[in-house]
N, C-alpha and C positions, 0 to 999 in steps of 0.2 A: 488431416492426421488427428487422431483423438489422444490426449494425454493418458498416461497411465495413471489411473486415479489412485491405486494403492501406492504408487511412488509418490505422488503429488501429496496425499493426505497423511502419509507417513510422519510421525513425530521424530525429529532429528534429536540424536543423543547429544549432539554439538550445536545448538542454534547459533551461538556467537560465531563459531567457525564457518557454518553456512552463510551467515550474514556478510562475513568478510570475504568469502569466495564471490558472492553475488556483487558486492561493491567493487572488488578487483575486475571481475568480468565487464562491468559497466563502464569502468574509467576510460576516458578518451572514446567513448562509443557515442554513436549518433542514435538517439532514442526518438522514434516517431510516435507521437500521441495523436491518434485520429480525432477528428471533430465529432464528438458524440452526437451532437444534435443532428448533423448531417446524415448520420446512420439511423436515427429513429426520428424521422420529421413529424411523425403523429404525436410525440409527446409535446405535452403543454409546457411552456417555458415560463418561469416565474421564480422569484426569490422567496425562500422560505421565510416567513414572517418573523420568526424567532431566530435568525440566523446568527445574531451576535451572541446570544446566551448559548446556542449550540457550540459555536466556535470556542467560547470560553471553556466549556465542559471538555471539549476534544483537546484543547490545550493542557488542561490539568491532566487529563488521562494520558496524553503522549508523554508528559514529563514523568509520570510515575511509571508507565509501561516501558518507555525506552530506557530510563535509567535503571530499571530493574534487570535489563539484558545487556547494559554496557558493564565491561570489565572495569573495576575500580582502580 
């Protein structure tokens, strides 16, 4: 089954409401996350050499992004 790309890509007029609905649907649900490496065995495995600085940048970005979407 192919997702309806128009529906998936549409910008919601109520992103906070959408987030709340997704969270409510996920509560008390079992979510299976596949082992990505087993799905793509030809990929080389290794750790990004500058992973610590990348993680710091992501943390800063997440704080500003998530806080901008959260109701005050």
